[in-house]
C-alpha positions in Angstrom: -71.3 227.8 155.3 -70.5 230.2 152.5 -68.9 233.4 153.8 -70.9 236.5 153.3 -68.1 238.1 151.4 -68.4 235.3 148.8 -72.2 235.7 148.6 -72.0 239.4 148.1 -69.4 239.5 145.3 -70.6 241.8 142.5 -72.0 240.1 139.5 -71.6 243.1 137.1 -69.1 245.8 136.6 -71.5 248.5 137.7 -71.7 247.0 141.1 -68.0 247.3 141.8 -67.3 249.7 144.7 -64.1 251.7 145.0 -61.0 251.9 142.7 -62.6 254.9 140.9 -59.1 256.1 139.9 -59.2 253.5 137.1 -62.5 251.7 137.2 -65.6 253.8 136.3 -68.1 253.9 133.4 -66.3 255.2 130.4 -62.8 254.6 131.7 -60.3 252.9 129.4 -60.4 249.7 131.5 -64.2 249.7 131.6 -64.4 250.2 127.9 -61.8 247.5 127.1 -63.8 245.0 129.1 -67.1 246.0 127.5 -65.6 246.0 124.0 -63.9 242.6 124.7 -60.4 244.1 124.0 -59.0 243.7 127.5 -55.3 242.7 127.4 -53.1 241.1 130.1 -52.7 243.0 133.3 -51.4 242.8 136.8 -53.6 243.7 139.8 -51.7 245.0 142.7 -53.0 245.9 146.2 -54.0 244.8 149.7 -56.4 242.0 150.4 -60.1 242.6 150.2 -60.0 245.4 147.7 -61.6 243.6 144.7 -58.8 242.1 142.7 -60.3 238.6 142.4 -63.8 240.0 141.9 -62.8 242.2 139.0 -60.9 239.3 137.4 -64.0 237.1 137.5 -66.1 239.9 136.1 -63.7 240.4 133.2 -63.8 236.7 132.5 -67.6 236.8 132.4 -67.6 239.8 130.0 -65.0 238.3 127.8 -67.2 235.2 127.3 -64.0 233.1 127.1 -62.4 230.1 128.8 -61.3 231.3 132.2 -59.0 229.5 134.6 -58.5 230.7 138.2 -55.4 229.5 139.9 -53.6 230.2 143.2 -49.9 230.4 143.1 -49.6 229.0 146.6 -51.2 225.7 145.6 -50.6 225.4 141.8 -47.4 224.4 140.2 -45.9 224.3 136.7 -47.4 220.9 135.9 -51.0 222.1 136.3 -50.2 225.3 134.4 -48.6 223.4 131.5 -51.8 221.4 131.1 -53.8 224.6 130.8 -51.3 226.2 128.4 -51.4 223.1 126.2 -55.2 223.3 125.9 -55.1 227.0 125.3 -52.6 226.5 122.5 -54.8 223.9 120.7 -57.8 226.2 121.0 -56.0 229.3 119.8 -54.2 227.8 116.9 -57.1 225.4 116.0 -60.5 226.1 114.4 -61.8 228.1 117.4 -59.1 230.8 117.2 -60.0 231.8 120.8 -57.8 233.2 123.5 -57.9 231.7 127.1 -57.9 233.9 130.1 -55.8 232.8 133.1 -56.0 234.5 136.5 -53.3 233.7 139.0 -53.8 234.9 142.5 -50.8 235.5 144.8 -48.6 235.5 141.7 -45.7 236.9 143.7 -45.4 233.4 145.4 -44.1 231.9 142.2 -40.3 231.9 141.6 -38.7 233.2 138.4 -38.8 229.8 136.6 -42.5 229.4 137.4 -43.4 233.0 136.3 -41.3 232.6 133.1 -43.3 229.5 132.1 -46.0 232.0 130.9 -43.8 233.9 128.6 -44.2 231.9 125.4 -48.0 231.7 125.6 -48.1 235.5 126.3 -45.9 236.2 123.3 -47.9 234.0 120.8 -51.2 235.4 122.1 -52.7 232.0 123.1 -53.5 233.3 126.6 -54.4 236.6 128.3 -53.1 236.8 131.8 -54.2 238.5 135.0 -51.7 238.3 137.9 -52.9 239.3 141.3 -50.4 240.3 144.1 -50.3 242.0 147.4 -46.6 242.7 146.9 -45.2 245.6 144.7 -45.0 243.9 141.3 -41.9 245.9 140.4 -40.1 243.9 143.1 -42.1 240.7 143.1 -42.8 240.0 139.4 -40.1 239.3 136.7 -39.4 242.2 134.4 -40.1 239.9 131.4 -43.7 239.4 132.6 -44.2 243.1 133.4 -43.0 244.1 129.9 -45.6 241.8 128.4 -48.7 243.0 130.2 -50.7 246.1 129.1 -51.2 247.7 132.5 -50.5 247.4 136.2 -53.6 248.5 138.1 -53.0 249.5 141.8 -55.9 248.7 144.0 -56.2 250.9 147.0 -57.8 250.2 150.3 -61.5 251.0 150.3 -62.6 254.1 152.1 -64.8 253.8 155.3 -67.6 255.3 153.3 -67.2 252.6 150.5 -67.2 249.8 153.0 -70.2 251.2 154.9 -72.2 251.2 151.6 -71.2 247.6 151.0 -72.3 246.6 154.5 -75.7 248.3 154.1 -76.2 246.6 150.8 -75.5 243.2 152.4 -77.9 243.9 155.2 -80.7 244.9 152.8 -80.1 242.3 150.0 -82.8 239.7 150.1 -81.3 237.4 147.5 -77.6 237.1 148.5 -77.3 239.0 151.7 -79.0 239.3 155.1 -82.2 241.0 154.0 -84.4 238.1 155.2 -83.1 238.4 158.8 -84.4 242.0 159.4 -81.1 242.9 161.2 -81.2 246.2 163.1 -78.1 248.1 164.0 -76.7 251.3 165.5 -75.5 253.6 162.7 -72.4 254.4 164.8 -71.7 250.6 165.3 -71.9 249.9 161.5 -69.6 252.9 160.8 -67.1 251.6 163.4 -67.2 248.1 161.7 -66.4 249.8 158.4 -63.6 251.9 159.9 -62.0 249.0 161.8 -61.9 246.9 158.7 -59.0 249.1 157.5 -60.2 249.2 153.8 -60.7 245.4 153.6 -64.2 244.6 152.4 -63.8 240.9 153.0 -63.0 241.5 156.7 -66.0 243.8 157.0 -68.5 241.5 155.3 -67.3 238.3 157.0 -67.3 240.0 160.4 -70.9 241.2 159.7 -71.8 237.6 158.7 -70.2 236.4 162.0 -72.4 238.9 163.9 -75.5 237.9 162.1 -75.0 234.2 162.8 -74.4 234.7 166.5 -76.8 237.4 167.8 -80.1 236.6 169.2 -83.3 237.2 167.1 -84.2 240.9 167.4 -80.9 241.8 169.0 -79.3 245.0 167.6 -75.7 245.3 166.4 -74.0 247.6 168.8 -70.6 249.1 169.3 -69.9 246.6 172.0 -70.7 243.7 169.8 -68.6 245.1 166.9 -65.7 245.5 169.2 -66.0 242.0 170.5 -66.4 240.5 167.0 -63.4 242.4 165.5 -61.2 241.2 168.4 -62.1 237.6 167.5 -62.0 238.0 163.7 -59.0 240.2 162.8 -56.5 237.4 163.7 -57.9 235.4 160.8 -56.9 237.9 158.2 -53.7 239.0 156.7 -53.4 242.7 157.6 -49.9 243.0 156.1 -48.9 246.3 154.6 -46.8 247.0 151.5 -43.6 245.6 152.8 -41.5 247.7 150.4 -43.1 250.9 151.8 -42.2 249.7 155.3 -38.6 248.8 154.3 -38.3 252.3 152.8 -39.6 253.9 155.9 -37.2 251.7 158.0 -34.2 252.8 156.0 -35.1 256.4 156.0 -35.6 256.3 159.8 -32.2 254.7 160.3 -30.6 257.2 158.0 -32.3 260.0 159.9 -30.9 258.6 163.2 -34.3 258.0 164.8 -34.0 254.7 166.7 -37.6 254.9 167.9 -39.1 255.2 164.4 -36.7 252.5 163.2 -37.9 250.0 165.9 -41.5 250.9 165.0 -41.1 250.0 161.3 -39.1 246.9 162.1 -42.0 245.8 164.3 -44.5 246.5 161.6 -42.5 244.5 159.1 -42.3 241.5 161.4 -45.9 241.8 162.4 -46.9 241.9 158.7 -45.1 238.7 157.9 -41.9 239.9 156.4 -39.3 237.2 156.6 -35.8 237.5 158.1 -34.0 237.4 154.7 -36.1 240.3 153.3 -35.4 242.5 156.4 -31.8 241.2 156.7 -30.9 242.1 153.1 -32.1 245.6 153.5 -30.2 246.0 156.8 -27.0 244.9 155.3 -27.5 247.4 152.4 -28.1 250.2 154.9 -25.0 249.3 156.8 -22.9 250.1 153.8 -25.0 252.7 152.1 -25.9 254.9 155.0 -23.4 254.1 157.7 -20.4 253.2 155.6 -17.1 254.7 156.4 -18.4 256.6 159.4 -18.5 253.3 161.3 -17.0 250.6 159.0 -17.6 247.8 161.6 -21.3 248.3 161.2 -21.5 245.9 158.2 -19.8 243.2 160.2 -22.0 243.6 163.2 -25.2 243.8 161.2 -24.2 240.7 159.1 -23.6 238.8 162.4 -27.0 239.9 163.7 -28.7 238.8 160.5 -26.9 235.4 160.6 -27.9 235.0 164.2 -31.5 235.8 163.3 -31.5 233.1 160.7 -30.0 230.6 163.2 -32.4 231.2 166.0 -35.5 232.0 164.0 -38.6 234.0 165.0 -39.8 235.1 167.4 -36.4 235.4 169.2 -34.8 236.7 165.9 -36.6 240.0 166.5 -34.1 240.8 169.2 -31.1 240.2 166.9 -32.7 242.4 164.2 -33.6 245.1 166.7 -29.9 245.2 167.8 -28.8 245.8 164.2 -31.5 248.5 163.7 -30.8 250.4 166.9 -27.1 250.3 166.3 -27.3 251.8 162.9 -29.9 254.4 163.9 -27.7 255.5 166.8 -24.2 255.7 165.1 -22.6 258.3 162.7 -23.7 258.3 159.1 -21.9 258.6 155.8 -22.9 257.6 152.3 -19.5 258.6 150.8 -18.7 255.0 149.7 -22.1 254.6 148.1 -21.7 258.0 146.3 -18.2 256.9 145.1 -19.5 253.8 143.3 -22.6 255.7 141.9 -20.4 258.4 140.5 -17.9 255.9 139.0 -20.6 253.9 137.3 -22.2 257.0 136.0 -19.0 258.1 134.4 -18.8 254.7 132.7 -22.1 255.4 131.0 -21.5 259.0 130.1 -17.8 259.4 129.4 -15.2 258.1 127.1 -13.0 255.9 129.3 -9.4 255.1 128.4 -7.6 251.8 129.0 -6.0 250.7 132.2 -2.7 252.5 132.5 0.1 250.2 131.1 2.2 250.4 134.3 -0.6 248.9 136.5 -1.9 246.4 133.9 -1.4 242.7 134.4 2.1 241.6 133.4 2.1 238.0 134.8 2.2 236.3 131.4 4.6 235.7 128.6 4.8 238.5 126.2 3.4 241.1 128.6 6.8 242.8 129.0 7.1 243.1 125.2 3.9 245.1 125.2 5.3 247.4 127.9 2.8 246.2 130.5 3.9 246.7 134.1 6.9 248.9 133.1 7.4 251.8 135.5 5.2 250.4 138.2 6.3 251.5 141.7 5.6 249.0 144.5 4.2 251.1 147.4 5.6 248.8 150.1 9.1 249.6 148.9 8.5 253.2 149.7 7.2 252.8 153.2 3.6 252.2 152.3 2.9 255.0 149.8 4.3 256.4 146.5 2.6 258.9 144.3 1.7 257.5 140.9 -1.2 257.4 138.4 -3.9 254.7 138.8 -6.9 256.2 137.0 -7.2 255.9 133.2 -5.7 258.9 131.4 -9.0 260.5 130.5 -10.2 260.5 134.1 -6.8 261.3 135.6 -6.3 264.3 133.4 -9.8 265.5 134.3 -8.9 265.2 138.0 -12.0 263.2 138.9 -12.7 262.5 142.5 -15.3 259.9 143.5 -14.7 259.5 147.2 -15.3 262.6 149.3 -14.8 261.6 152.9 -16.9 263.3 155.6 -15.9 264.3 159.1 -18.4 261.9 160.7 -17.3 259.2 163.1 -14.4 257.0 162.1 -14.3 258.5 158.6 -12.6 261.6 159.9 -9.5 259.4 160.5 -9.6 258.1 157.0 -9.9 261.6 155.6 -7.0 262.7 157.7 -4.9 259.8 156.4 -5.7 260.5 152.7 -5.1 264.2 153.1 -1.7 263.4 154.7 -0.4 261.1 151.9 1.5 263.9 150.2 3.3 264.5 153.5 4.2 260.8 153.7 5.4 260.9 150.1 7.6 263.9 150.7 9.0 262.4 153.9 9.9 259.1 152.2 11.5 260.9 149.2 13.7 262.9 151.6 14.7 259.8 153.3 
């Protein structure tokens, strides 16, 4: 049986519901489609917001060869066959460009994504990539630089979905118009609202209700609630994982273990894999905890490794330990700030060579160049001796990259560094 969402796909641009921030009569996108000047693009947003529908409508308006692929089931071999045909058509007598739509484009690795580059550069294809993941993280920069626009599809409003549902109920040709379905207005609104901006979920749940109610039976709140409980498990309700990762990091940084656990749960529930979460946790351990609790990176790394060994669902416990630990311990970003400042100086300042006395002198001829001359071995002076390590330009400027805080263990490191002059004076007196 064909799902109701498939039956009710819009057949012309004017029937598209939602995405008014870029898709409306007279918009640049609308005009480029109507004028047949549409270039390559990436469609980004949650499931059920119209990405595939719009891609198909564009193909219809372009009146060109159109290939629809899914990255989860299509490999380079199949793509190469299409690209070869497109090249012959473009450079042959027809001089026509082929349109290729690739759904779930983020599932392809770098090599697979890059296989499109040559065809994009020579103009033999126009490309539409669809992804639920943020393309600035999930799509290669080389691809992003070669598309005209990235269009972000937003979840449809409850009002938008309600209008789609009512259209389906009244449509005699494609929808449920022939069934004379009755419903409580409140129940239909609830169905639209519970669909969380996903028109596919809303329509297919409506189709499920229509197939399973008795003739003359009204769609009620009770039936909607029952249907949604049964149906929602069949759909990917994952959120933008990068937004959730950001919220997780900011909650840990803000020392809120409850919010941190909440966002970890949402990430795991939304299908984020252990590596994705683990990489971010290890970054947080150094960026936000850092020198305030230096052992955090070791503990967090161990928790991530344990998670990979045991796998989900048990891995959630290991990840939760890492998250709660970091949210509950002292914070310092001084080590992160130090490297950010140092790299910024490399980009904005004239930097002198490594001082000769600390340059490598373990090769023949180094002494003749004066390399290593005057270097003082700290261990010969009880562990510390005052001498220049920074290049002349930075040393003379008196730059300071590492600014230790008083938080946690870092207070001890700060005390040590501040006491180095005392150690130097003491050793010299000795």
